[in-house]
N, C-alpha and C positions, 0 to 999 in steps of 0.2 A: 209230331211228338215234341214235348217241351218239358222243361223243368217245372215241377208242380209243387214246390215248397213255399211259394210266395204267400199262400194263405195260412200257413202253419202258425200256431200259437207259440211253438218252441223257438227260443232264441237260437239254439244250435241249428235247427233246420233253416231258420232265417239266414244264418251265416252262409248257407250253401245255396240260397235261392237264386243267386246270380251266376252260379257255376254253369259252364257249357254242358255239364252232365245232365242228362234227362232224369234227374232224381224223382222218385215217387216216395211219398210217405208210406209207412207200412200199412197194409190193408188188403182187402179182398181184390181191389182193382189191380194192384201190382201182381198178385199171384195169378189172376186171370190173364193178364197181359203176357206173363211168362209162358203160360200154357198155350195161348193162341200163337205166340211167336216161336214156341218151342225152343226157348233159350233158358239158361239158368238165371236165378236171382243172384245179384251181387248185393249183399246186405252189409252196409257200413254203419257201425255203431260207435257213437262217441258222446261228447257233451261239450257245452259251450266254453268251459274254462280249461279244456284239455290242451296242453302245449303241443303234444305230438299229433293231435288231431289237426291243429292249425298247420303244422309242418306238412303233413300229407296232403291237406287241402291245397296248400300253395304249390307244392311240387307237382301234384297229379290232377286234382279235381278242377283246378283252374287252367289246366293245360289243354289246348284244343286237340292235340293228337291223342292224348290219353282219353279225353272225354269221348271222342269219336269212336274209339275202340270199345269203350265201356257201353256206349249207346248201341253199337252195332251187335255186340256179342252177348249182352246181358240186359236184364231189367234192373237198373240200379235203384236200390232202396236205402234211404237214409233214416236212421233211428236215433232218437235222443234217449240215451240209457236212463236218464233221470226222469223222463216222462213215462217211458215204458220199461221199467226194470224187469218185467216178466219176460219180454223178448230178449233183453240183455242176458238174463240168467240162463235161458235156454241155450243161446248160442255161445255164451261164455263157457258153459259146461262142455259143449262140443269142442270149442277151441282148445281148452285145456286137455281134453281127452286126446285130441289129435296131435298137439304140439308140446304138451307138458307145461305150458305156461299161458297166461292170459294178459290182457291189458287193453288200452284204448289208444288210438282207434282200433276197433276190431273189424276184421275183414273176412267175410264168410261167403262162400259160394254154396248155393243150395238149389235143390230141384224146384220146379214150379209149385210143388206141394209144401215146400219149406224144409225139406230134409237136408241138413248140411253134409257136404261131401269133401270140402276143403276149407281150411280156415287158417288165419294168422292174425297178426296185429298190424303194426306199421310196416309198410313196404316202400323203399326208395323208388323213385320214378322208373328207372330202367328195369329194376327187378319186377315192378308191378306190370310194366308192359309185357315182359316175358311171361309173367304169370297169366295174364289175360289170354295170350295166344295158347299157352299150354292147357288152360282150362277148356278153351274152345275146341282144341284138338281132341281132348279126352271126351268132351260132351258129344261131338259129332262122330267120332270114330270108335269110341269104347263106351258107349252109352250103358250097356248092361253092367259093366264094371263100376261105373259111376253110381248107378242106381243101387247096386248091391252095397257099395261103400256107404251111401247115405242111410240105407235101412239098417246096416250094422251099427252105425254111429248112434242113430236114434234109439235102437234097442239097448245099446250099451248105456246110454245116458239115462234111459228110463229105469234101468235096474241098478245103476251105480249110486254113489252118494253114501254118506254116513249111515251106519246100521242103526235102526230104531228098534226098540223093544215093544212088543205088543203087551200092554199092561191092562188090557180090558178084561182079562180073566181075573186079575187081582182086584180090579175096580171097574166093573162093567159101566158103560156109558149110561147115565141116568140113575145110577145107584151110588150110595155113599162110598167113599174111599177109606182105606184103613187109617186109624188115628196115629200114623207114623210119618216120619219125614219121607218125602218122595225119593230122596237120594241120601244114602247113609253118610254120616259125618266122616267115616273112614275114607270114602271115595272123594269127598270134598277136600279133605286134608291131603290126600295123595295128589289130587289135581293141583292144589296150591303148591305143593312141593315140586311138581313137574314144571309148572310155570316159573317158579322162582329159580329153578336150575338153568333157565334160559335168560334170566335177568342180567343185564349189563351192570355190574356193581359199580363200575367207574362212572359211566355216563347216564345210567338209567335207561329205561326202555328194554326191549326184548329183541335178541338177535343182533345182526349187524346192519350194514347199509344196504338199501335205503331203510330208514327207520321211521315207522309210523307211531302215532300216539297209542294205539291199541287200547282205547279207553274202556271197552268192555272188560278187559283183563284187569285194569286198574280198579274198576268198580267191584269185581269179584274179590280181589285181594283186600280191598278196604273192608268189605263185608266179612271176609274171612277173619281179618284182624278184630273186627268188632265182636265176632262170636268167640274167638279163641284167645284173644289178647296176644297173639304171636307178633313179636316185634319185627320179624323179618318181612312179614307181609306189609305192614305199614311202612317200613323203611324202603321197600321197593317202590311203593307209590310215591313216597316223599321224594326220593332221589330222582325218579322219572319226572315228576312235576317240576322239581327245581331245575333239572337239566334242560327241559323244554323252555321254561320261562326265562332262563338266563341266556339261552342260545338264540340263534337266528330264526328258529321255529316260531318264536314269539315276536310280534311287531313291537319293538321297544318304544316307539314314539306314538304309534297309532292304536295299539291294542289289538288283540286277536291273534289266532294261531293259523299258520300255514298248514297245508295238508300233510306234508311229511318232510323229513330231512334227507338229503341225498347222501349224507355221511352219518357215521355212527355217533358222532358227538353233538348232534343238533345244531351244527354251525351254519350250514347253508341249506335253506329250505327249497322245496319246489313251491314257488311263490303263490300258487292259487290258494284261496281261502274258501272253505266250505262251511255252510251254515251248520251242518250236523256236527262237525268237529268242535266248533266253538260252543254249541249248546251243551254237548256232552262234557267238554272240558271245564265249562263253568261249574258244573256239579262236582267234578273232581277237585277243583281248587277249593270249593266250599268244604268238601270232605276233609281235605288235608289241613285246612285252617282249623276246622273244628277239632281235629285229632291232635294237632301240634300246638295250636295257639300262636304260630309264627305269623307275624303281620305281613311278611313278604307274600305269603299265599293269599291273604286277604286283599292286598293291593292288586294282585293279578286278577282275582275274581272281580274286584270293583272295575278295573279297566276293561275286562272282557264284557261285563254287563253293559257298561257305557257304550262299548263298541256296537252293541245291538241297536241302541237308541240312535247313535250318530251316523252309522254307516249301512245298516242292514234294512232299515224300514223302507218298504216299497210305497209308491205313490198312492195306490189304492188300498193300502192296508196289507198287513202280513209282512213277513221277512223274505227278502230275496235269497236266492240259492247259493250264489258263489261270486267270487271275484276272480278274474282271469289271472293266469300266471304271467301273461305277456302284456307289455305295453307297446303299442305300435309295432308289434312283431318281435320285440326284444324281451326276453325273459328277465323279470326282476328289475327292469329299468327304473321303475318308480321308487324302489326301496333302497338301493345301494348307494354308498357314499365313498368318496376319496377324502384323504386328509385336507386337500385344498378346498374341496367343496364345503366341508365343515367350517373351515376358516372363512370362506367367502360369506357364509351366512352368519357366523357367530363372532367374527373377528379373531385375531391371532390368539389372545389369551384363552377365551372360552372355547375356541376351535381346538387348540391343543389339549385342553382339559377334556373336551368331548371325545377326542381320539383315544385318550387313555381310558375314559369311563366306558366307552362302547367298543373297545377293542379294534379300532380302525388303524391300520398300518399302511406304510408306503407300499408294501408288497401286496396287500389285499388278501381277502379270503374268498373272493368271487372271481369274476372275469375282468381282465384288463386293468388290474390294480385296484379295483373297487372292493369294498367290504360290506358285508351284511352286519348291521348293528347287533351287538350282543351286550349283555350286562353281567359280566363275570363275577362282580362283587358289589356289595352295597357301598354307599358313600354317606358320610355324615352331612354333606352339603345338599340336603334334600331340597331346599328352596332354589338353589342354583340349578339343580337337576331339573326341577319342574320348569323353570324359565327356559333352559336350553331345549328341553323337549318341545315346549310350545313353539319356540322359534323355528326349530327344525320341521315340525309338523306343518307350520304355516308355509314354509318354503317348499316343502314337499307337495303341498296342494297346488302349487303353481306349476309343477311338472305335469306332463301328460299322465293320465290315470288309466289303470287297467279297466277293461270293460266289466260291468256287473251284470250277471244273469238275473233278471228280475222276475223269473217265474216263481210262483209260490208253490212249494211242494208240501203237501199235507203232513207227511210223517215228520219232516225236518222242522216244520213250524210247530208241530206238537211237542217235539223235544225241546224247542226253544221256550215255549210257554211253560213247560214243566220246570226247566232250569231257572227261568226268571221268577216264577212264582216262589220257588224255594229261596232264591237269592233275596227276594223282597222281604221274606220273613226273617231270614238269618241275619241280614244286614240292615233291617229296618228301613227299606227303600220304597217309599210309597210310589215313586215314579215308575219303578220296575213292575210293581204290582198292577198299576194302571196300564202299562204297555202290554203285559201278559194278558190282561183281561181283553184289551182291544183285539189282539191277535186271535185269542180264543173265539171271539165273536165272529171274526172273519171265517175261521174254520167252520163254525156252526152254521152261519147264515149263507155263506157262499159255496162251500165245498160239499155240503150235504144236499143232494138233489133227489127228490122223491124217495127219501129214506135211505139212500145209498151214498157212500162217500166217493167223491172224485179226487184224483191224486193231485192235479195241477190246475192253477189258475194263472192268468196273466192280464195285467192292466184291468183288473176288475171282472174279467170274463173267465168262466170256468171251462175247462176242456172236457172232451168226452172220455179221457183216459180214466179207467176205473181204478179206484183205490185198491191197493194190494194189502196183504196182511199187516205189514209194518205201518201202513197208513192208519188202518182201523185201530191198531193197538196203541200207537204213539198218540193219536188224537184222543183216544179214550183216556190215556194216562194224563194228558193235558186237562181234559175236562174234570177228571177226578181230583187233580191238584187244585183246580178252581173251586170244586165242590167244598173244599175245606174252608172256603171263605163265603161261599154262596150255595145254598142247597139246591138252587135251580139247575145246577149243572149235573146232578146225579142222573136224571132221566136221559139226557143226550148221551151220557157215558154208557148207560144201560143199553141203549139202542145199538151202539157200536159193538159192545162186547157180545151182545146177543147175535149180531150178524156174524161175528167171528165164530161163535159156537155153531150157528146154523149153516154157514156157507163155506167155511174153510177147514173144518175138522177132517182128519184122515182116519183110517181104520185102526191106527195104533193109539189113538188118543192125543196125537200131536196135530200139526196143521200143515196144509198146503199154503203156498205163498199167494195163490190166486183163488178166487171164489169159484164155486162149482158152476156158476152161470156166466163166468168170464169167457172171453174169446179163447177157443181151444187151439193151442199151439201144438207143435209136434210132440212135445212132452209137457206135463204139468209140473212146474217148478215147486220144489219143497226142500229147502235147505236149512237145517237147524244150526249151522255154523255161522259165526259172526264174520262180517266184513269190518269196515271202519265203524259201523254202528252195530248194536246187538241184533241178532237175527230176528226175523219176524216172529218166529216161534217163541223166542225169549221175551220179546216185548208183549206178545199175546199172553203168555203165562203170567207175566208181571201184572198186566192189566186185569186179568181175571182174578188174581189173588188180591189186588188192591180194591177191586170192586166188591169182593167178599168182605173185606175189612170195612168198606163204607156202608154196605147194605145189610150185612149179617146173614146173607143167604149162602148156606154151606155149599150149594151146588156149584157156585163159581169157584170156590176153593178146590172142589173135587176136580173140576175141569183143569185148573192150574196144576193140581197134583199129577194128573195123568200126563199132561204135556211135559212136565219136568221129568217124571219117572221114565217116560218113554225114551228120553235122551240120556239115560244113565250110561249106556255104552259109548255115547259120544263124549261124555265127560271123562270116561276112562281112556278112550282111544285117542282123542284129539283135544286135550284140555286147553291148549293154547288158543284154540279156535272156538271154545265153548264158554267163554267168560260170561256172556249174557245169561245163558241158562244156569250156570253155576252161581251167579249172583242171586237169581231168583230162588234157587235151591237153598242158599244160605238163609234167605228170608223166611223159608218155610220149614226150617229145622224145628222139630217139636221138642 
């Protein structure tokens, strides 16, 4: 037996191809081997830019003693959550059910049939060694108990999740829906009030540390403001956008946003940068600029859009997925500065000025006296600021750089095409329109194979990973955005939304996250709540509604109506996690 990740297209799996662990990619061969050897599966899920995934890999998966135990007692399976979000969703639900929390790396022990019976996230080496022995002892001596636990978890996961309403009596599938809003404005107003009650009025954002952009909520509040004129909804979006862009969440000299802030004031980011965050936030900053006329937000939109062109474009077309949090094993090493480092690059006078402008102190805001650059207030010396930023960026490029995950994810590229197409119109940027067109062509010509969408490509080659609901919906939205410039994009968009209707619909009028002919896992994922991106159901409802607007075919609006109406209880019970659907509901108010 040997490690079998060497031929994988996934950069994350390639990171583990030289481990002494006999990793297998997910697939029937791994499950068959576990049955034949009569040992559990050890399913390890992560992604290429994940800091704690790297830590666990270095501590445990590169260690000969740990690897030997893993190989002897389990069939180790490595999964890239970005390539196989369906697998990630199934086992994350189980992990949260068993432990009350989730995260990556995710570590799951499962029966040879894939039923999880123990789960967690990051385990330090010594804890992980003890855990391997404990699982083996349970598997060999208390097998019936383990199998019962697995079955119980699978049954619980299959029946859990947010409650959906069956709206097919009010609007049977295939028949017209009522000429009313799918969700009442009273419910939308209550949802906005609930979200605003959790808004950090000092720093922006929602809740405490760690603090994420929560862009689907910002989108909902912006649309709520557009419908109602409520100043509080706009102010929450404006303050959040300002807090992020002035803090360390935003790369003050290179452009683009990090994944989240480790503190509540947006000062210190977790340094990985994700394509989806930057695509979604580009739209947010365009929204805030349009609503306020404040040129600060236009500048952030301009810099973020340029960041796509300068840093995200992959060699064979499309946009890469992520930049790592670490540089040569040190988190944030590329991005942080000391006062002396600024002076070394800029000289004493400009160096001291840059310390003041970017909030760099002798004590530092990060580790070992270093600071993350911030921009707490504007300066009238805009020319000097531009020159200083150019010199710092040039010096930073001479530092070791974080790795870039160059796989092309269909959904995230669709969101980027959508944002850049809108940016091109709003800011009269022909270059952005051309870039969006080129990436849309990559999605159409490479990712659609035999009429079905594939989720991932790498170096010009498409993988076998099937597109999930968010892929079909986000790419359809991208094609519909391009259709406003070129009518030839309408039919490719129609093919995608028709597949959503034919292959993903559930009995409630909403949607599963995987197609009815996709690989059958222990449960079929269906989650209408948002993560860092709008849920697949929200994107699908939006795509169906926008296709209705483009085509004039009422049946697509009816399908969107059912998907949104089915989630009424989710908007009532979990408004903070239903911004995506709430935003679509705002668009469909009659």
